[in-house]
Structure formats: structure tokens, C-alpha cells
C-alpha positions in Angstrom: 0.0 -0.1 0.0 1.4 3.5 -0.9 2.1 5.7 2.0 -0.7 8.3 2.8 -0.3 11.6 1.0 -0.2 14.7 3.2 -2.5 17.2 1.6 -1.3 20.7 2.2 -4.3 23.0 2.9 -3.8 26.6 1.4 -5.2 29.6 2.9 -7.0 31.5 0.2 -7.5 35.1 0.3 -10.3 36.7 -1.8 -10.6 40.1 -3.0 -13.4 42.0 -2.4 -14.3 44.7 -5.0 -15.3 48.1 -3.5 -16.9 50.8 -5.5 -15.8 54.2 -4.3 -16.8 57.7 -5.3 -13.2 59.2 -5.0 -10.9 56.2 -6.3 -13.4 54.4 -8.6 -13.5 50.7 -8.4 -10.8 49.1 -6.4 -10.1 45.6 -5.0 -9.0 44.8 -1.4 -8.1 41.9 0.6 -11.2 40.4 2.3 -9.2 40.4 5.6 -9.0 44.1 5.3 -12.7 44.4 5.6 -13.6 46.0 9.0 -16.9 45.0 10.6 -18.7 47.6 12.8 -21.5 45.5 14.3 -23.1 48.7 15.9 -22.8 50.7 12.7 -21.9 54.5 12.5 -24.3 57.0 13.7 -26.0 58.5 10.5 -25.4 55.4 8.5 -28.0 52.7 9.5 -27.5 49.3 8.1 -23.9 50.1 7.0 -21.5 48.0 8.8 -18.9 46.8 6.4 -15.8 49.3 5.9 -12.3 49.3 4.6 -9.6 51.6 5.4 -7.9 53.3 2.4 -4.7 54.8 2.6 -3.3 56.7 -0.1 0.6 58.2 0.0 -0.5 61.6 -1.4 -3.0 62.2 1.3 -1.1 61.1 4.4 -1.7 61.5 7.3 -5.3 61.3 6.3 -7.2 58.3 5.1 -10.5 57.2 4.1 -12.9 55.0 6.1 -14.8 53.8 3.1 -18.3 51.8 3.2 -18.0 48.6 1.2 -21.7 48.6 0.1 -22.2 52.2 -0.7 -19.7 54.2 -2.8 -21.2 57.5 -1.4 -20.0 56.9 2.0 -16.7 57.7 2.8 -15.3 59.4 5.9 -12.0 61.1 6.0 -10.3 60.1 9.3 -6.8 60.6 11.0 -5.1 59.2 14.0 -5.5 61.8 16.7 -2.3 61.3 18.2 -0.7 63.0 15.2 -2.1 66.2 16.0 -3.2 66.0 19.7 -0.6 63.9 21.3 -2.1 64.3 24.7 -5.6 62.5 23.6 -6.6 60.3 26.1 -9.7 58.1 26.1 -10.7 55.7 28.6 -11.8 52.5 26.5 -12.5 50.0 29.2 -16.1 50.4 29.1 -16.1 50.0 25.3 -13.9 46.7 25.6 -16.3 45.2 27.8 -19.2 46.1 25.6 -17.7 44.9 22.7 -16.5 41.7 24.4 -12.9 42.8 23.3 -9.8 41.9 25.4 -8.4 44.9 27.3 -4.8 44.7 26.2 -4.7 47.7 23.8 -1.9 45.9 21.5 -4.4 45.5 18.5 -6.3 48.7 19.0 -6.0 51.7 16.4 -8.1 54.9 17.0 -9.0 57.4 14.4 -11.4 60.5 14.3 -13.4 61.9 11.7 -12.1 65.2 9.9 -14.4 67.9 8.5 -13.1 70.2 6.0 -15.2 73.5 6.1 -15.6 76.6 3.8 -13.3 79.1 2.6 -10.6 79.6 3.4 -10.3 75.8 4.1 -10.7 75.1 7.9 -9.9 71.5 8.9 -11.3 70.1 12.2 -11.7 66.8 13.9 -14.5 65.2 15.9 -12.5 64.3 19.2 -15.8 63.3 20.9 -16.6 60.3 18.6 -13.3 58.3 17.9 -13.6 55.2 15.8 -12.0 52.3 17.5 -10.6 49.5 15.4 -9.6 46.0 17.0 -6.9 45.2 14.5 -6.9 41.4 15.5 -10.5 40.9 15.1 -11.3 43.6 12.1 -13.9 45.0 14.1 -14.7 48.5 15.0 -17.0 50.8 17.0 -17.7 54.5 17.3 -17.4 55.7 21.0 -19.3 58.8 22.1 -17.4 60.3 24.9 -19.5 62.1 27.7 -18.4 64.7 30.2 -15.2 65.6 28.3 -13.0 68.6 27.5 -12.9 67.6 23.8 -14.6 69.1 21.1 -16.4 67.8 17.8 -14.7 70.7 16.1 -11.0 70.5 17.2 -8.8 72.7 14.9 -6.3 70.3 13.2 -4.7 72.7 10.7 
């Protein structure tokens, strides 16, 4: 009898086609899709997003909805312009059943660009917290905080 053959199981990655208003049709690895189970305020039923980074736009990036090309939020890591930004995420970790080690956590805030001359502000009251190990995120709404929804970025 011939020896048993060991079959090597390959891990397959699939590309997800995402239509965007800004960048047209793009493909991203399925493991880059971020699930936001609670959704984002103002976008009911939209719970799949991808973070798009473009070299020419750094330090800004886009949180693009996978299912709707019209929904894309400009976001930035708040530590880049507010190094003392401090958010207690312990309640969020509990509510989301995430482990509270902080090693796999990325945080972004939504950026708004207003009028002429251009005024760039960030919403420090509603950070978007991403668990990069789980590809899961949530927007946290802070209460009783000194932060503003229109913190001057530039």
C-alpha cells in the first residue's frame, strides 16, 4: 500500500471589489474589511468598511463603506495632532467583548473640511476604535469630556 499523502491546505485570500466615489473601483483583500456591528451614527445598516490609505493624502485616510460608494469618511490618527489625547476605552472593551490589552487597537477621528478659506477640524468626541486582530470597530461617544467635535487640526 502506498504511504498516505499529506494534503497541504492552502489559505486562500479573496479580493473584495469596492466601488468608491473618490477612487473608482478598487479591490481589497477580504481580511482588510472591518466589521462595525453597531454601525456608525447616521449610516444605519452600513456595517462593512475598509480603511484606504493613499500616500499623497497622508496622514489622512478614508473609512470607505464597502456597500455604498457615497459613504467615505476622512479620518486621522488623533495622536498625530493631539499627542495628549486620552480616551478611557475600558467600558467599550467590555461592551464589545474585546480583550483590554490595547496592543491591537487603532484609533481614528473623523475629519471635516469647512468653507473658504479651508478649515480642517476633527471630532474628538466620537473616536472610531478598531480592533485590528478581529477586524472589528465601533464609534465611541464620549461624555463629560473637555474635547470638542470641532478641534482645529490645521
